[in-house]
PDB file of N, H, CA, C and O in Angstrom:
ATOM      1  N   UNK A   1       0.840  -1.174   0.000  1.00  0.00           N
ATOM      2  CA  UNK A   1       0.000   0.000   0.000  1.00  0.00           C
ATOM      3  C   UNK A   1       0.887   1.240   0.000  1.00  0.00           C
ATOM      4  O   UNK A   1       1.786   1.348   0.834  1.00  0.00           O
ATOM      5  N   UNK A   2       0.659   2.156  -0.896  1.00  0.00           N
ATOM      6  H   UNK A   2      -0.071   2.068  -1.573  1.00  0.00           H
ATOM      7  CA  UNK A   2       1.453   3.387  -0.990  1.00  0.00           C
ATOM      8  C   UNK A   2       0.897   4.427  -0.026  1.00  0.00           C
ATOM      9  O   UNK A   2      -0.316   4.584   0.110  1.00  0.00           O
ATOM     10  N   UNK A   3       1.800   5.128   0.635  1.00  0.00           N
ATOM     11  H   UNK A   3       2.786   5.001   0.524  1.00  0.00           H
ATOM     12  CA  UNK A   3       1.396   6.193   1.558  1.00  0.00           C
ATOM     13  C   UNK A   3       1.455   7.528   0.834  1.00  0.00           C
ATOM     14  O   UNK A   3       2.327   7.760  -0.003  1.00  0.00           O
ATOM     15  N   UNK A   4       0.510   8.403   1.173  1.00  0.00           N
ATOM     16  H   UNK A   4      -0.198   8.214   1.853  1.00  0.00           H
ATOM     17  CA  UNK A   4       0.522   9.746   0.607  1.00  0.00           C
ATOM     18  C   UNK A   4       1.703  10.513   1.188  1.00  0.00           C
ATOM     19  O   UNK A   4       2.037  10.321   2.357  1.00  0.00           O
ATOM     20  N   UNK A   5       2.334  11.363   0.417  1.00  0.00           N
ATOM     21  H   UNK A   5       2.062  11.519  -0.533  1.00  0.00           H
ATOM     22  CA  UNK A   5       3.454  12.134   0.946  1.00  0.00           C
ATOM     23  C   UNK A   5       2.975  13.055   2.063  1.00  0.00           C
ATOM     24  O   UNK A   5       1.917  13.675   1.957  1.00  0.00           O
ATOM     25  N   UNK A   6       3.757  13.139   3.127  1.00  0.00           N
ATOM     26  H   UNK A   6       4.617  12.635   3.213  1.00  0.00           H
ATOM     27  CA  UNK A   6       3.355  13.987   4.249  1.00  0.00           C
ATOM     28  C   UNK A   6       3.685  15.440   3.942  1.00  0.00           C
ATOM     29  O   UNK A   6       4.628  15.738   3.209  1.00  0.00           O
ATOM     30  N   UNK A   7       2.904  16.324   4.505  1.00  0.00           N
ATOM     31  H   UNK A   7       2.137  16.082   5.100  1.00  0.00           H
ATOM     32  CA  UNK A   7       3.110  17.749   4.302  1.00  0.00           C
ATOM     33  C   UNK A   7       4.255  18.239   5.180  1.00  0.00           C
ATOM     34  O   UNK A   7       4.329  17.885   6.356  1.00  0.00           O
ATOM     35  N   UNK A   8       5.132  19.036   4.627  1.00  0.00           N
ATOM     36  H   UNK A   8       5.072  19.324   3.672  1.00  0.00           H
ATOM     37  CA  UNK A   8       6.232  19.614   5.396  1.00  0.00           C
ATOM     38  C   UNK A   8       5.804  20.903   6.093  1.00  0.00           C
ATOM     39  O   UNK A   8       6.608  21.525   6.788  1.00  0.00           O
ATOM     40  N   UNK A   9       4.555  21.307   5.917  1.00  0.00           N
ATOM     41  H   UNK A   9       3.902  20.802   5.353  1.00  0.00           H
ATOM     42  CA  UNK A   9       4.095  22.562   6.475  1.00  0.00           C
ATOM     43  C   UNK A   9       4.214  22.612   7.991  1.00  0.00           C
ATOM     44  O   UNK A   9       4.660  23.623   8.534  1.00  0.00           O
ATOM     45  N   UNK A  10       3.826  21.545   8.691  1.00  0.00           N
ATOM     46  H   UNK A  10       3.464  20.724   8.250  1.00  0.00           H
ATOM     47  CA  UNK A  10       3.845  21.551  10.143  1.00  0.00           C
ATOM     48  C   UNK A  10       4.920  20.649  10.733  1.00  0.00           C
ATOM     49  O   UNK A  10       4.931  20.445  11.947  1.00  0.00           O
ATOM     50  N   UNK A  11       5.798  20.115   9.952  1.00  0.00           N
ATOM     51  H   UNK A  11       5.790  20.280   8.966  1.00  0.00           H
ATOM     52  CA  UNK A  11       6.755  19.139  10.459  1.00  0.00           C
ATOM     53  C   UNK A  11       7.664  19.649  11.578  1.00  0.00           C
ATOM     54  O   UNK A  11       7.868  18.900  12.534  1.00  0.00           O
ATOM     55  N   UNK A  12       8.226  20.860  11.541  1.00  0.00           N
ATOM     56  H   UNK A  12       8.060  21.468  10.765  1.00  0.00           H
ATOM     57  CA  UNK A  12       9.111  21.263  12.638  1.00  0.00           C
ATOM     58  C   UNK A  12       8.376  21.901  13.821  1.00  0.00           C
ATOM     59  O   UNK A  12       9.025  22.373  14.755  1.00  0.00           O
ATOM     60  N   UNK A  13       7.069  21.926  13.805  1.00  0.00           N
ATOM     61  H   UNK A  13       6.542  21.543  13.046  1.00  0.00           H
ATOM     62  CA  UNK A  13       6.305  22.644  14.825  1.00  0.00           C
ATOM     63  C   UNK A  13       5.540  21.709  15.747  1.00  0.00           C
ATOM     64  O   UNK A  13       5.233  20.571  15.393  1.00  0.00           O
ATOM     65  N   UNK A  14       5.243  22.209  16.923  1.00  0.00           N
ATOM     66  H   UNK A  14       5.493  23.133  17.211  1.00  0.00           H
ATOM     67  CA  UNK A  14       4.357  21.493  17.841  1.00  0.00           C
ATOM     68  C   UNK A  14       2.917  21.716  17.383  1.00  0.00           C
ATOM     69  O   UNK A  14       2.618  22.704  16.713  1.00  0.00           O
ATOM     70  N   UNK A  15       2.059  20.822  17.737  1.00  0.00           N
ATOM     71  H   UNK A  15       2.303  20.019  18.281  1.00  0.00           H
ATOM     72  CA  UNK A  15       0.650  20.989  17.442  1.00  0.00           C
ATOM     73  C   UNK A  15      -0.007  21.574  18.682  1.00  0.00           C
ATOM     74  O   UNK A  15      -0.297  20.845  19.631  1.00  0.00           O
ATOM     75  N   UNK A  16      -0.243  22.871  18.685  1.00  0.00           N
ATOM     76  H   UNK A  16      -0.007  23.462  17.914  1.00  0.00           H
ATOM     77  CA  UNK A  16      -0.750  23.570  19.860  1.00  0.00           C
ATOM     78  C   UNK A  16      -2.108  23.029  20.283  1.00  0.00           C
ATOM     79  O   UNK A  16      -2.383  22.955  21.480  1.00  0.00           O
ATOM     80  N   UNK A  17      -2.952  22.655  19.356  1.00  0.00           N
ATOM     81  H   UNK A  17      -2.728  22.716  18.383  1.00  0.00           H
ATOM     82  CA  UNK A  17      -4.277  22.161  19.693  1.00  0.00           C
ATOM     83  C   UNK A  17      -4.261  20.906  20.547  1.00  0.00           C
ATOM     84  O   UNK A  17      -5.251  20.614  21.217  1.00  0.00           O
ATOM     85  N   UNK A  18      -3.179  20.162  20.546  1.00  0.00           N
ATOM     86  H   UNK A  18      -2.374  20.399  20.002  1.00  0.00           H
ATOM     87  CA  UNK A  18      -3.104  18.956  21.361  1.00  0.00           C
ATOM     88  C   UNK A  18      -2.705  19.245  22.802  1.00  0.00           C
ATOM     89  O   UNK A  18      -2.902  18.399  23.674  1.00  0.00           O
ATOM     90  N   UNK A  19      -2.149  20.422  23.069  1.00  0.00           N
ATOM     91  H   UNK A  19      -1.988  21.109  22.361  1.00  0.00           H
ATOM     92  CA  UNK A  19      -1.719  20.719  24.426  1.00  0.00           C
ATOM     93  C   UNK A  19      -2.587  21.766  25.110  1.00  0.00           C
ATOM     94  O   UNK A  19      -2.563  21.861  26.337  1.00  0.00           O
ATOM     95  N   UNK A  20      -3.353  22.554  24.362  1.00  0.00           N
ATOM     96  H   UNK A  20      -3.373  22.477  23.366  1.00  0.00           H
ATOM     97  CA  UNK A  20      -4.211  23.582  24.949  1.00  0.00           C
ATOM     98  C   UNK A  20      -5.487  22.952  25.490  1.00  0.00           C
ATOM     99  O   UNK A  20      -5.975  21.951  24.965  1.00  0.00           O
ATOM    100  N   UNK A  21      -6.017  23.555  26.548  1.00  0.00           N
ATOM    101  H   UNK A  21      -5.620  24.368  26.974  1.00  0.00           H
ATOM    102  CA  UNK A  21      -7.342  23.132  26.991  1.00  0.00           C
ATOM    103  C   UNK A  21      -8.345  24.205  26.591  1.00  0.00           C
ATOM    104  O   UNK A  21      -8.088  24.931  25.632  1.00  0.00           O
ATOM    105  N   UNK A  22      -9.457  24.338  27.266  1.00  0.00           N
ATOM    106  H   UNK A  22      -9.666  23.748  28.046  1.00  0.00           H
ATOM    107  CA  UNK A  22     -10.517  25.261  26.864  1.00  0.00           C
ATOM    108  C   UNK A  22     -10.236  26.729  27.123  1.00  0.00           C
ATOM    109  O   UNK A  22     -11.033  27.568  26.707  1.00  0.00           O
ATOM    110  N   UNK A  23      -9.148  27.082  27.787  1.00  0.00           N
ATOM    111  H   UNK A  23      -8.500  26.400  28.126  1.00  0.00           H
ATOM    112  CA  UNK A  23      -8.844  28.481  28.079  1.00  0.00           C
ATOM    113  C   UNK A  23      -8.482  29.231  26.793  1.00  0.00           C
ATOM    114  O   UNK A  23      -7.885  28.662  25.880  1.00  0.00           O
ATOM    115  N   UNK A  24      -8.846  30.490  26.737  1.00  0.00           N
ATOM    116  H   UNK A  24      -9.332  30.952  27.479  1.00  0.00           H
ATOM    117  CA  UNK A  24      -8.559  31.324  25.567  1.00  0.00           C
ATOM    118  C   UNK A  24      -7.050  31.542  25.440  1.00  0.00           C
ATOM    119  O   UNK A  24      -6.437  32.044  26.382  1.00  0.00           O
ATOM    120  N   UNK A  25      -6.428  31.186  24.318  1.00  0.00           N
ATOM    121  H   UNK A  25      -6.926  30.778  23.552  1.00  0.00           H
ATOM    122  CA  UNK A  25      -4.997  31.447  24.133  1.00  0.00           C
ATOM    123  C   UNK A  25      -4.755  32.935  23.907  1.00  0.00           C
ATOM    124  O   UNK A  25      -5.675  33.674  23.556  1.00  0.00           O
ATOM    125  N   UNK A  26      -3.532  33.362  24.106  1.00  0.00           N
ATOM    126  H   UNK A  26      -2.785  32.762  24.390  1.00  0.00           H
ATOM    127  CA  UNK A  26      -3.183  34.776  23.993  1.00  0.00           C
ATOM    128  C   UNK A  26      -1.959  34.921  23.101  1.00  0.00           C
ATOM    129  O   UNK A  26      -0.966  34.217  23.285  1.00  0.00           O
ATOM    130  N   UNK A  27      -2.026  35.823  22.144  1.00  0.00           N
ATOM    131  H   UNK A  27      -2.832  36.395  21.994  1.00  0.00           H
ATOM    132  CA  UNK A  27      -0.911  36.128  21.255  1.00  0.00           C
ATOM    133  C   UNK A  27      -0.487  37.558  21.542  1.00  0.00           C
ATOM    134  O   UNK A  27      -1.329  38.456  21.542  1.00  0.00           O
ATOM    135  N   UNK A  28       0.803  37.794  21.789  1.00  0.00           N
ATOM    136  H   UNK A  28       1.487  37.065  21.789  1.00  0.00           H
ATOM    137  CA  UNK A  28       1.274  39.136  22.088  1.00  0.00           C
ATOM    138  C   UNK A  28       2.705  39.307  21.607  1.00  0.00           C
ATOM    139  O   UNK A  28       3.398  38.334  21.308  1.00  0.00           O
ATOM    140  N   UNK A  29       3.138  40.577  21.536  1.00  0.00           N
ATOM    141  H   UNK A  29       2.575  41.368  21.778  1.00  0.00           H
ATOM    142  CA  UNK A  29       4.498  40.881  21.108  1.00  0.00           C
ATOM    143  C   UNK A  29       5.228  41.607  22.225  1.00  0.00           C
ATOM    144  O   UNK A  29       4.629  42.325  23.025  1.00  0.00           O
ATOM    145  N   UNK A  30       6.523  41.402  22.255  1.00  0.00           N
ATOM    146  H   UNK A  30       7.010  40.818  21.605  1.00  0.00           H
ATOM    147  CA  UNK A  30       7.399  42.075  23.198  1.00  0.00           C
ATOM    148  C   UNK A  30       8.618  42.508  22.396  1.00  0.00           C
ATOM    149  O   UNK A  30       9.498  41.697  22.106  1.00  0.00           O
ATOM    150  N   UNK A  31       8.667  43.789  22.039  1.00  0.00           N
ATOM    151  H   UNK A  31       7.952  44.447  22.275  1.00  0.00           H
ATOM    152  CA  UNK A  31       9.697  44.253  21.119  1.00  0.00           C
ATOM    153  C   UNK A  31       9.429  43.697  19.733  1.00  0.00           C
ATOM    154  O   UNK A  31       8.341  43.884  19.188  1.00  0.00           O
ATOM    155  N   UNK A  32      10.416  43.012  19.155  1.00  0.00           N
ATOM    156  H   UNK A  32      11.299  42.860  19.597  1.00  0.00           H
ATOM    157  CA  UNK A  32      10.241  42.397  17.832  1.00  0.00           C
ATOM    158  C   UNK A  32       9.850  40.933  17.914  1.00  0.00           C
ATOM    159  O   UNK A  32       9.623  40.303  16.882  1.00  0.00           O
ATOM    160  N   UNK A  33       9.765  40.370  19.124  1.00  0.00           N
ATOM    161  H   UNK A  33       9.949  40.882  19.963  1.00  0.00           H
ATOM    162  CA  UNK A  33       9.428  38.954  19.314  1.00  0.00           C
ATOM    163  C   UNK A  33       7.920  38.794  19.508  1.00  0.00           C
ATOM    164  O   UNK A  33       7.278  39.639  20.133  1.00  0.00           O
ATOM    165  N   UNK A  34       7.362  37.720  18.978  1.00  0.00           N
ATOM    166  H   UNK A  34       7.883  37.034  18.470  1.00  0.00           H
ATOM    167  CA  UNK A  34       5.955  37.385  19.187  1.00  0.00           C
ATOM    168  C   UNK A  34       5.871  36.138  20.049  1.00  0.00           C
ATOM    169  O   UNK A  34       6.665  35.209  19.899  1.00  0.00           O
ATOM    170  N   UNK A  35       4.897  36.126  20.956  1.00  0.00           N
ATOM    171  H   UNK A  35       4.252  36.880  21.077  1.00  0.00           H
ATOM    172  CA  UNK A  35       4.719  35.014  21.883  1.00  0.00           C
ATOM    173  C   UNK A  35       3.270  34.562  21.881  1.00  0.00           C
ATOM    174  O   UNK A  35       2.358  35.325  21.564  1.00  0.00           O
ATOM    175  N   UNK A  36       3.086  33.311  22.240  1.00  0.00           N
ATOM    176  H   UNK A  36       3.827  32.691  22.497  1.00  0.00           H
ATOM    177  CA  UNK A  36       1.772  32.679  22.316  1.00  0.00           C
ATOM    178  C   UNK A  36       1.695  31.991  23.672  1.00  0.00           C
ATOM    179  O   UNK A  36       2.564  31.185  24.004  1.00  0.00           O
ATOM    180  N   UNK A  37       0.675  32.296  24.453  1.00  0.00           N
ATOM    181  H   UNK A  37      -0.031  32.951  24.183  1.00  0.00           H
ATOM    182  CA  UNK A  37       0.520  31.618  25.746  1.00  0.00           C
ATOM    183  C   UNK A  37      -0.748  30.777  25.726  1.00  0.00           C
ATOM    184  O   UNK A  37      -1.757  31.159  25.134  1.00  0.00           O
ATOM    185  N   UNK A  38      -0.676  29.639  26.375  1.00  0.00           N
ATOM    186  H   UNK A  38       0.144  29.329  26.856  1.00  0.00           H
ATOM    187  CA  UNK A  38      -1.795  28.702  26.385  1.00  0.00           C
ATOM    188  C   UNK A  38      -1.939  28.094  27.770  1.00  0.00           C
ATOM    189  O   UNK A  38      -0.952  27.696  28.390  1.00  0.00           O
ATOM    190  N   UNK A  39      -3.188  28.024  28.255  1.00  0.00           N
ATOM    191  H   UNK A  39      -3.989  28.347  27.752  1.00  0.00           H
ATOM    192  CA  UNK A  39      -3.463  27.378  29.528  1.00  0.00           C
ATOM    193  C   UNK A  39      -3.428  25.876  29.383  1.00  0.00           C
ATOM    194  O   UNK A  39      -3.996  25.315  28.446  1.00  0.00           O
ATOM    195  N   UNK A  40      -2.751  25.223  30.324  1.00  0.00           N
ATOM    196  H   UNK A  40      -2.290  25.679  31.085  1.00  0.00           H
ATOM    197  CA  UNK A  40      -2.630  23.759  30.320  1.00  0.00           C
ATOM    198  C   UNK A  40      -3.043  23.277  31.705  1.00  0.00           C
ATOM    199  O   UNK A  40      -2.196  23.085  32.576  1.00  0.00           O
ATOM    200  N   UNK A  41      -4.329  23.084  31.908  1.00  0.00           N
ATOM    201  H   UNK A  41      -5.018  23.241  31.200  1.00  0.00           H
ATOM    202  CA  UNK A  41      -4.802  22.635  33.217  1.00  0.00           C
ATOM    203  C   UNK A  41      -4.572  23.687  34.284  1.00  0.00           C
ATOM    204  O   UNK A  41      -5.189  24.752  34.249  1.00  0.00           O
ATOM    205  N   UNK A  42      -3.686  23.399  35.238  1.00  0.00           N
ATOM    206  H   UNK A  42      -3.185  22.534  35.266  1.00  0.00           H
ATOM    207  CA  UNK A  42      -3.430  24.299  36.363  1.00  0.00           C
ATOM    208  C   UNK A  42      -2.174  25.148  36.168  1.00  0.00           C
ATOM    209  O   UNK A  42      -1.689  25.755  37.123  1.00  0.00           O
ATOM    210  N   UNK A  43      -1.645  25.199  34.955  1.00  0.00           N
ATOM    211  H   UNK A  43      -2.039  24.706  34.180  1.00  0.00           H
ATOM    212  CA  UNK A  43      -0.481  26.033  34.651  1.00  0.00           C
ATOM    213  C   UNK A  43      -0.632  26.578  33.235  1.00  0.00           C
ATOM    214  O   UNK A  43      -1.612  26.281  32.552  1.00  0.00           O
ATOM    215  N   UNK A  44       0.331  27.368  32.800  1.00  0.00           N
ATOM    216  H   UNK A  44       1.127  27.609  33.355  1.00  0.00           H
ATOM    217  CA  UNK A  44       0.311  27.862  31.428  1.00  0.00           C
ATOM    218  C   UNK A  44       1.704  27.747  30.840  1.00  0.00           C
ATOM    219  O   UNK A  44       2.697  27.656  31.561  1.00  0.00           O
ATOM    220  N   UNK A  45       1.758  27.752  29.515  1.00  0.00           N
ATOM    221  H   UNK A  45       0.951  27.826  28.929  1.00  0.00           H
ATOM    222  CA  UNK A  45       3.022  27.676  28.795  1.00  0.00           C
ATOM    223  C   UNK A  45       3.102  28.842  27.819  1.00  0.00           C
ATOM    224  O   UNK A  45       2.096  29.252  27.240  1.00  0.00           O
ATOM    225  N   UNK A  46       4.310  29.371  27.644  1.00  0.00           N
ATOM    226  H   UNK A  46       5.128  29.038  28.114  1.00  0.00           H
ATOM    227  CA  UNK A  46       4.544  30.470  26.707  1.00  0.00           C
ATOM    228  C   UNK A  46       5.492  29.960  25.628  1.00  0.00           C
ATOM    229  O   UNK A  46       6.556  29.418  25.928  1.00  0.00           O
ATOM    230  N   UNK A  47       5.099  30.140  24.379  1.00  0.00           N
ATOM    231  H   UNK A  47       4.235  30.580  24.135  1.00  0.00           H
ATOM    232  CA  UNK A  47       5.887  29.709  23.226  1.00  0.00           C
ATOM    233  C   UNK A  47       6.337  30.926  22.436  1.00  0.00           C
ATOM    234  O   UNK A  47       5.603  31.909  22.340  1.00  0.00           O
ATOM    235  N   UNK A  48       7.541  30.872  21.868  1.00  0.00           N
ATOM    236  H   UNK A  48       8.137  30.073  21.946  1.00  0.00           H
ATOM    237  CA  UNK A  48       7.982  31.875  20.901  1.00  0.00           C
ATOM    238  C   UNK A  48       7.351  31.511  19.564  1.00  0.00           C
ATOM    239  O   UNK A  48       7.373  30.346  19.168  1.00  0.00           O
ATOM    240  N   UNK A  49       6.799  32.476  18.878  1.00  0.00           N
ATOM    241  H   UNK A  49       6.781  33.422  19.201  1.00  0.00           H
ATOM    242  CA  UNK A  49       6.073  32.200  17.638  1.00  0.00           C
ATOM    243  C   UNK A  49       6.973  31.903  16.443  1.00  0.00           C
ATOM    244  O   UNK A  49       6.514  31.292  15.478  1.00  0.00           O
ATOM    245  N   UNK A  50       8.233  32.313  16.475  1.00  0.00           N
ATOM    246  H   UNK A  50       8.606  32.810  17.259  1.00  0.00           H
ATOM    247  CA  UNK A  50       9.071  32.106  15.301  1.00  0.00           C
ATOM    248  C   UNK A  50       9.223  30.624  14.956  1.00  0.00           C
ATOM    249  O   UNK A  50       9.208  30.266  13.778  1.00  0.00           O
ATOM    250  N   UNK A  51       9.367  29.767  15.950  1.00  0.00           N
ATOM    251  H   UNK A  51       9.380  30.058  16.907  1.00  0.00           H
ATOM    252  CA  UNK A  51       9.452  28.323  15.704  1.00  0.00           C
ATOM    253  C   UNK A  51       8.628  27.509  16.697  1.00  0.00           C
ATOM    254  O   UNK A  51       8.815  26.299  16.820  1.00  0.00           O
ATOM    255  N   UNK A  52       7.726  28.168  17.398  1.00  0.00           N
ATOM    256  H   UNK A  52       7.573  29.151  17.298  1.00  0.00           H
ATOM    257  CA  UNK A  52       6.910  27.540  18.442  1.00  0.00           C
ATOM    258  C   UNK A  52       7.776  26.764  19.435  1.00  0.00           C
ATOM    259  O   UNK A  52       7.482  25.616  19.769  1.00  0.00           O
ATOM    260  N   UNK A  53       8.829  27.399  19.891  1.00  0.00           N
ATOM    261  H   UNK A  53       9.067  28.332  19.619  1.00  0.00           H
ATOM    262  CA  UNK A  53       9.678  26.806  20.919  1.00  0.00           C
ATOM    263  C   UNK A  53       9.163  27.232  22.280  1.00  0.00           C
ATOM    264  O   UNK A  53       8.740  28.373  22.465  1.00  0.00           O
ATOM    265  N   UNK A  54       9.199  26.332  23.209  1.00  0.00           N
ATOM    266  H   UNK A  54       9.543  25.405  23.059  1.00  0.00           H
ATOM    267  CA  UNK A  54       8.712  26.592  24.561  1.00  0.00           C
ATOM    268  C   UNK A  54       9.666  27.539  25.268  1.00  0.00           C
ATOM    269  O   UNK A  54      10.863  27.264  25.356  1.00  0.00           O
ATOM    270  N   UNK A  55       9.142  28.665  25.779  1.00  0.00           N
ATOM    271  H   UNK A  55       8.170  28.889  25.707  1.00  0.00           H
ATOM    272  CA  UNK A  55       9.964  29.661  26.456  1.00  0.00           C
ATOM    273  C   UNK A  55       9.797  29.629  27.966  1.00  0.00           C
ATOM    274  O   UNK A  55      10.758  29.881  28.693  1.00  0.00           O
ATOM    275  N   UNK A  56       8.612  29.329  28.449  1.00  0.00           N
ATOM    276  H   UNK A  56       7.831  29.125  27.858  1.00  0.00           H
ATOM    277  CA  UNK A  56       8.323  29.396  29.868  1.00  0.00           C
ATOM    278  C   UNK A  56       7.185  28.454  30.230  1.00  0.00           C
ATOM    279  O   UNK A  56       6.224  28.312  29.475  1.00  0.00           O
ATOM    280  N   UNK A  57       7.295  27.819  31.377  1.00  0.00           N
ATOM    281  H   UNK A  57       8.076  27.935  31.991  1.00  0.00           H
ATOM    282  CA  UNK A  57       6.222  27.020  31.943  1.00  0.00           C
ATOM    283  C   UNK A  57       5.984  27.549  33.351  1.00  0.00           C
ATOM    284  O   UNK A  57       6.925  27.647  34.139  1.00  0.00           O
ATOM    285  N   UNK A  58       4.746  27.891  33.676  1.00  0.00           N
ATOM    286  H   UNK A  58       3.982  27.811  33.035  1.00  0.00           H
ATOM    287  CA  UNK A  58       4.447  28.429  34.992  1.00  0.00           C
ATOM    288  C   UNK A  58       4.381  27.313  36.036  1.00  0.00           C
ATOM    289  O   UNK A  58       4.283  26.132  35.705  1.00  0.00           O
ATOM    290  N   UNK A  59       4.435  27.719  37.293  1.00  0.00           N
ATOM    291  H   UNK A  59       4.515  28.679  37.562  1.00  0.00           H
ATOM    292  CA  UNK A  59       4.183  26.765  38.369  1.00  0.00           C
ATOM    293  C   UNK A  59       2.685  26.493  38.421  1.00  0.00           C
ATOM    294  O   UNK A  59       1.888  27.320  37.979  1.00  0.00           O
ATOM    295  N   UNK A  60       2.306  25.363  38.948  1.00  0.00           N
ATOM    296  H   UNK A  60       2.953  24.691  39.307  1.00  0.00           H
ATOM    297  CA  UNK A  60       0.880  25.001  39.027  1.00  0.00           C
ATOM    298  C   UNK A  60       0.196  25.836  40.117  1.00  0.00           C
ATOM    299  O   UNK A  60       0.772  26.081  41.177  1.00  0.00           O
ATOM    300  N   UNK A  61      -1.022  26.261  39.845  1.00  0.00           N
ATOM    301  H   UNK A  61      -1.490  26.062  38.984  1.00  0.00           H
ATOM    302  CA  UNK A  61      -1.847  26.961  40.825  1.00  0.00           C
ATOM    303  C   UNK A  61      -2.859  25.983  41.399  1.00  0.00           C
ATOM    304  O   UNK A  61      -2.916  24.828  40.976  1.00  0.00           O
ATOM    305  N   UNK A  62      -3.655  26.433  42.352  1.00  0.00           N
ATOM    306  H   UNK A  62      -3.609  27.371  42.695  1.00  0.00           H
ATOM    307  CA  UNK A  62      -4.568  25.510  43.042  1.00  0.00           C
ATOM    308  C   UNK A  62      -5.824  25.162  42.241  1.00  0.00           C
ATOM    309  O   UNK A  62      -6.551  24.247  42.627  1.00  0.00           O
ATOM    310  N   UNK A  63      -6.100  25.861  41.144  1.00  0.00           N
ATOM    311  H   UNK A  63      -5.510  26.604  40.830  1.00  0.00           H
ATOM    312  CA  UNK A  63      -7.294  25.607  40.344  1.00  0.00           C
ATOM    313  C   UNK A  63      -6.975  25.683  38.856  1.00  0.00           C
ATOM    314  O   UNK A  63      -5.939  26.226  38.472  1.00  0.00           O
ATOM    315  N   UNK A  64      -7.853  25.147  38.019  1.00  0.00           N
ATOM    316  H   UNK A  64      -8.695  24.706  38.331  1.00  0.00           H
ATOM    317  CA  UNK A  64      -7.654  25.209  36.569  1.00  0.00           C
ATOM    318  C   UNK A  64      -7.673  26.651  36.074  1.00  0.00           C
ATOM    319  O   UNK A  64      -8.442  27.468  36.581  1.00  0.00           O
ATOM    320  N   UNK A  65      -6.846  26.968  35.102  1.00  0.00           N
ATOM    321  H   UNK A  65      -6.221  26.304  34.691  1.00  0.00           H
ATOM    322  CA  UNK A  65      -6.817  28.290  34.492  1.00  0.00           C
ATOM    323  C   UNK A  65      -7.950  28.372  33.489  1.00  0.00           C
ATOM    324  O   UNK A  65      -8.073  27.526  32.604  1.00  0.00           O
ATOM    325  N   UNK A  66      -8.784  29.403  33.635  1.00  0.00           N
ATOM    326  H   UNK A  66      -8.684  30.091  34.355  1.00  0.00           H
ATOM    327  CA  UNK A  66      -9.931  29.565  32.725  1.00  0.00           C
ATOM    328  C   UNK A  66      -9.859  30.871  32.003  1.00  0.00           C
ATOM    329  O   UNK A  66     -10.736  31.180  31.197  1.00  0.00           O
TER     330      UNK A  66
END
């Protein structure tokens, strides 16, 4: 069985939809850098938008981030 060629569009990136929960994500800039923050249960993660590299992970709080 032949496999369809995979798309290189998302190959070097994380799939944000698999790690985000129902909290509203936030996109912002700081100087010339762009960042994306996403709630992950009781903590949040901040990614650099240029290559979606993880920049920061918060400590867990006592309740889910909404």
